[in-house]
C-alpha positions as CSV (number, residue, x, y, z in Angstrom):
1,M,7.6,8.2,21.8
2,T,10.7,9.4,20.5
3,K,13.3,8.1,17.8
4,R,16.3,5.6,18.3
5,K,19.6,6.2,17.5
6,D,22.6,4.9,17.6
7,K,25.8,6.0,19.3
8,L,26.7,8.3,17.0
9,G,23.2,9.7,16.8
10,R,22.1,8.5,13.8
11,R,18.9,7.1,12.9
12,P,18.7,3.3,12.2
13,P,17.9,2.5,8.5
14,R,14.1,2.1,7.6
15,T,11.9,0.3,5.4
16,G,9.7,2.1,2.8
17,D,6.5,1.9,5.3
18,G,8.8,3.2,8.4
19,R,9.9,0.3,10.2
20,P,13.5,-0.2,11.3
21,A,15.3,-2.3,8.8
22,A,17.0,-5.5,10.1
23,A,20.9,-5.1,10.4
24,S,23.4,-7.2,8.2
25,G,22.8,-10.9,8.5
26,D,19.6,-11.0,10.5
27,G,17.4,-11.2,7.1
28,P,14.8,-9.2,6.2
29,A,13.4,-6.4,8.0
30,A,9.5,-6.4,9.3
31,G,7.8,-4.9,6.2
32,E,10.2,-5.9,3.8
33,R,9.4,-7.8,0.7
34,R,9.9,-11.5,1.3
35,R,10.3,-13.6,-2.1
36,G,8.9,-17.0,-2.1
37,G,9.2,-19.8,-5.4
38,P,8.8,-19.0,-8.6
39,K,6.0,-16.9,-9.2
40,E,3.5,-17.3,-12.2
41,P,3.3,-15.0,-15.3
42,G,1.0,-12.1,-14.6
43,R,0.7,-13.1,-11.2
44,G,-0.7,-10.0,-9.5
45,G,-0.1,-9.6,-5.5
46,R,3.0,-7.7,-4.0
47,G,4.4,-8.7,-0.8
48,G,4.1,-11.9,1.1
49,P,1.3,-12.9,3.7
50,G,1.7,-11.0,7.2
51,R,3.6,-7.8,5.3
52,H,1.9,-4.7,7.1
53,L,3.0,-1.0,5.8
54,W,1.9,3.0,7.1
55,L,0.2,4.9,4.7
56,F,0.3,8.8,5.5
57,G,-1.1,11.8,3.6
58,V,-5.1,12.9,3.8
59,H,-5.5,11.7,0.0
60,A,-4.2,7.8,0.6
61,V,-5.6,7.9,4.1
62,R,-8.9,8.9,3.3
63,A,-9.2,6.3,0.2
64,A,-7.8,3.5,2.0
65,L,-10.5,4.0,4.3
66,A,-13.0,4.0,1.7
67,N,-12.0,1.4,0.2
68,P,-13.7,-2.2,0.8
69,N,-11.1,-3.9,-0.2
70,R,-8.7,-2.5,2.1
71,R,-7.5,-3.9,5.5
72,A,-6.9,-1.5,8.1
73,E,-5.4,-2.4,11.3
74,R,-4.6,1.2,13.5
75,L,-5.4,4.9,12.4
76,L,-3.2,7.4,14.0
77,T,-4.1,11.5,14.0
78,T,-2.6,14.4,15.1
79,P,-4.6,16.4,17.8
80,E,-4.8,19.3,14.5
81,A,-6.0,16.8,12.1
82,A,-8.3,15.0,14.2
83,Q,-10.3,18.5,14.6
84,I,-10.0,19.1,10.7
85,W,-10.3,15.7,9.5
86,G,-12.1,13.8,12.1
87,A,-15.8,14.0,11.6
88,R,-15.2,13.6,7.5
89,L,-13.2,10.4,8.1
90,R,-15.6,8.8,10.1
91,E,-18.1,9.9,7.6
92,Q,-16.7,8.8,4.3
93,R,-14.9,5.8,5.4
94,H,-16.4,2.5,4.1
95,P,-19.0,0.2,6.6
96,R,-16.0,-2.2,6.8
97,H,-13.9,0.5,8.6
98,A,-16.5,1.3,11.1
99,G,-15.3,-0.6,13.7
100,L,-11.9,1.3,13.2
101,A,-11.1,3.6,16.2
102,S,-8.9,6.7,15.3
103,Q,-6.0,7.2,18.0
104,T,-4.7,10.8,18.8
105,V,-1.2,11.4,19.2
106,P,1.4,13.6,19.3
107,R,3.2,14.2,15.5
108,R,6.6,13.4,17.1
109,E,5.1,9.7,17.6
110,I,3.9,9.6,13.4
111,D,7.0,10.9,12.6
112,A,8.7,8.4,14.4
113,L,6.6,5.3,12.4
114,L,7.7,7.1,8.8
115,P,10.2,7.2,6.2
116,E,12.4,10.6,7.0
117,G,11.0,13.6,5.7
118,A,7.6,12.4,4.9
119,V,4.8,14.5,4.8
120,H,1.9,12.8,6.7
121,Q,-0.2,16.0,7.4
122,G,-1.2,14.2,10.5
123,L,-3.0,10.8,9.4
124,A,-1.3,7.3,9.4
125,L,-2.7,4.5,8.7
126,L,-0.9,0.9,9.5
127,C,-2.6,-1.1,7.0
128,A,-2.1,-4.9,5.0
129,P,-1.3,-4.4,1.2
130,L,-4.2,-4.6,-1.0
131,D,-4.7,-7.8,-3.1
132,Q,-4.3,-7.7,-6.8
133,P,-5.6,-9.1,-9.6
134,A,-3.6,-11.1,-12.3
135,L,-3.0,-9.2,-15.7
136,A,-5.0,-12.3,-17.2
137,D,-7.4,-12.4,-14.7
138,L,-8.5,-8.4,-15.5
139,L,-8.2,-9.0,-19.2
140,A,-10.3,-11.8,-18.8
141,P,-13.0,-12.0,-16.3
142,A,-13.8,-15.2,-15.0
143,A,-17.7,-14.9,-15.2
144,P,-19.6,-13.1,-18.7
145,Q,-21.3,-11.0,-16.1
146,A,-18.1,-9.8,-15.0
147,A,-17.4,-9.1,-18.6
148,E,-20.5,-6.7,-18.9
149,T,-19.7,-4.8,-16.0
150,L,-16.2,-4.0,-17.0
151,A,-17.5,-3.1,-20.5
152,A,-20.2,-0.5,-18.9
153,E,-18.0,0.9,-16.6
154,R,-15.0,1.3,-19.1
155,P,-16.8,2.2,-22.3
156,G,-15.0,3.2,-25.2
157,R,-11.1,2.9,-25.7
158,R,-9.1,1.1,-22.9
159,V,-5.9,1.5,-21.9
160,V,-3.2,-0.7,-19.9
161,V,-0.1,0.8,-18.8
162,L,2.8,-0.7,-18.4
163,L,6.2,0.5,-16.9
164,D,9.3,-1.3,-18.1
165,Q,12.3,-0.9,-15.5
166,V,10.6,2.2,-13.5
167,T,12.0,2.3,-10.0
168,D,10.7,5.3,-8.6
169,P,7.7,5.1,-6.1
170,H,7.5,8.8,-6.7
171,N,7.1,8.2,-10.7
172,V,5.2,5.0,-10.3
173,G,2.6,6.9,-7.7
174,A,2.0,10.1,-10.3
175,V,1.7,6.8,-13.0
176,L,-1.3,5.7,-11.0
177,R,-2.8,9.5,-10.5
178,S,-2.7,9.9,-14.2
179,A,-4.4,6.3,-14.7
180,A,-7.1,7.2,-12.4
181,A,-7.7,10.3,-13.7
182,F,-8.1,9.1,-17.6
183,G,-9.7,5.8,-16.5
184,A,-6.7,3.7,-17.7
185,L,-8.0,-0.6,-16.7
186,A,-5.0,-1.1,-15.0
187,V,-0.4,-0.2,-13.9
188,V,1.5,-3.4,-14.6
189,A,5.3,-3.7,-13.6
190,L,7.9,-5.7,-13.0
191,D,8.3,-7.6,-10.2
192,K,12.1,-7.3,-9.8
193,G,12.9,-3.5,-9.5
194,A,10.0,-1.7,-9.8
195,P,8.5,-0.1,-6.3
196,E,5.8,-2.4,-4.4
197,E,3.1,-0.9,-2.6
198,S,4.7,1.1,0.2
199,G,3.1,4.9,1.7
200,T,5.6,7.0,-0.6
201,L,4.1,5.1,-3.6
202,A,0.5,5.5,-2.2
203,K,1.4,9.3,-1.2
204,S,2.5,9.8,-4.7
205,A,-0.7,8.2,-6.3
206,S,-3.2,10.7,-4.3
207,G,-5.5,8.1,-3.8
208,A,-5.4,6.0,-6.8
209,L,-3.8,3.2,-5.6
210,E,-7.0,2.4,-4.4
211,V,-9.0,2.4,-7.6
212,V,-6.4,1.3,-9.9
213,P,-5.5,-2.2,-10.4
214,Y,-1.2,-1.7,-9.7
215,I,-0.1,-5.3,-11.4
216,S,2.9,-7.2,-10.7
217,V,4.5,-9.2,-13.8
218,V,7.4,-11.5,-13.9
219,N,8.1,-10.7,-17.8
220,L,6.9,-7.7,-19.8
221,A,7.3,-9.2,-22.9
222,R,5.4,-11.9,-22.2
223,S,2.5,-9.9,-20.6
224,L,2.9,-7.4,-24.2
225,D,2.0,-10.9,-25.9
226,L,-1.1,-12.0,-23.7
227,L,-2.6,-8.4,-24.2
228,K,-2.0,-8.5,-27.9
229,D,-4.2,-12.0,-27.8
230,H,-6.6,-10.1,-26.4
231,G,-6.9,-7.6,-29.2
232,F,-4.2,-5.0,-27.7
233,W,-2.0,-2.6,-29.9
234,C,1.3,-2.1,-28.3
235,L,2.6,1.2,-28.4
236,G,6.1,2.1,-26.6
237,L,7.0,5.4,-26.5
238,A,10.1,6.6,-27.5
239,G,11.9,9.3,-28.2
240,E,13.7,8.5,-31.3
241,A,10.7,7.1,-33.0
242,A,9.3,8.7,-36.7
243,E,5.4,8.8,-35.7
244,T,3.9,10.8,-33.2
245,L,1.4,9.1,-30.6
246,A,-1.2,11.8,-31.7
247,G,-1.0,10.5,-35.5
248,S,-0.9,6.8,-34.6
249,R,-4.6,6.3,-34.5
250,P,-4.4,3.4,-32.4
251,G,-7.7,1.2,-31.6
252,E,-10.0,0.4,-29.1
253,A,-7.3,-1.6,-27.0
254,V,-4.0,-0.3,-26.2
255,A,-1.1,-1.3,-23.8
256,L,0.5,1.7,-23.5
257,V,4.6,1.0,-22.8
258,L,6.9,3.6,-21.1
259,G,10.5,3.0,-19.9
260,A,12.5,4.2,-17.5
261,E,14.5,7.9,-18.0
262,G,17.6,7.4,-19.8
263,S,17.9,4.0,-20.6
264,G,13.8,4.1,-21.9
265,L,12.6,0.7,-23.5
266,R,14.8,-2.6,-23.2
267,R,15.3,-4.4,-26.7
268,L,12.9,-7.0,-26.0
269,T,10.2,-4.7,-25.0
270,R,11.0,-2.4,-27.9
271,E,10.5,-5.6,-30.2
272,R,7.0,-6.8,-28.7
273,C,5.5,-3.5,-29.5
274,D,3.5,-3.7,-32.4
275,L,4.9,0.9,-33.2
276,L,6.9,3.0,-31.6
277,V,5.6,6.6,-31.0
278,K,7.1,10.3,-29.5
279,L,5.5,12.8,-27.8
280,P,6.9,16.0,-29.7
281,T,8.8,18.6,-27.6
282,R,10.4,21.6,-28.6
283,P,14.2,22.2,-27.6
284,P,15.5,22.7,-25.2
285,I,13.3,20.1,-23.7
286,E,14.3,16.5,-25.5
287,S,12.0,14.4,-23.1
288,L,9.6,14.6,-20.4
289,N,10.0,12.3,-17.3
290,V,7.9,9.7,-17.3
291,S,5.1,10.5,-15.3
292,N,4.8,13.4,-16.8
293,A,4.6,11.9,-20.5
294,A,2.3,9.3,-19.4
295,A,0.0,12.1,-18.2
296,V,0.2,13.6,-21.7
297,A,-0.2,10.2,-23.5
298,L,-3.2,9.1,-21.0
299,Y,-4.8,12.6,-22.0
300,E,-4.1,12.1,-25.7
301,L,-5.8,8.2,-25.7
302,L,-8.4,8.5,-23.4
303,G,-8.9,12.5,-22.6
304,R,-9.7,13.7,-25.8
305,P,-13.5,14.3,-26.6
């Protein structure tokens, strides 16, 4: 399979999952987000029925195959990757994926299916997006038994990360990775503007997308109100804050809010926070990238002995 090009030798534009984008006036391309009617506040799922995406890279593909909640449909490997990872992919996959056959193809065939420059390491997995919980369901499990299980799995402080207009899938993936590393309950992002689940996001998350809920909400301010109703103390990271995160002494349930680089937290988001805090840095560095700030803040809240 070779990459199609137009008369000028250019590749056609592609969506986040590597599929060709629709021409102007043709409507959304296969794999793009299709928006239906108004969504309920705190609704979890991203992407409509029938949407598919390509995951790529060793960690993303291995984690997806180990996830019983992932619906996988096609696994592609290069000859080199099949030799290195084939046995481990078979051994580590969940029984749900036991019948999924691996297809060995030339590297160029995988290249043609993915975004330009994707570092796939010889592995690509066609699958459906994950069904994500609603924020309200995460905070108040339907059954008491589920609440006990959640408490047993997440002893000590509970942290939910909220992203205010963070649009780069690499940054969101890195935040998910830190959330998994330190044990945050979930990463919450706005439905409008935030990146939906994609191969690029999953690659940056390095497997964390399979274990940390990535929840879509319509209104971040209302989501903070919901968290407060469930006993969460809302902390917003802001470089101009007077108090440091380390000195804030938050309680056992924390909603950590991070804004986009440059613009930071929006006014309504700031007003909903109980306290604005900062991560002190030394000149000439005035601030950290949002994913780096998330890692430092999560270590401060969850990683310290």
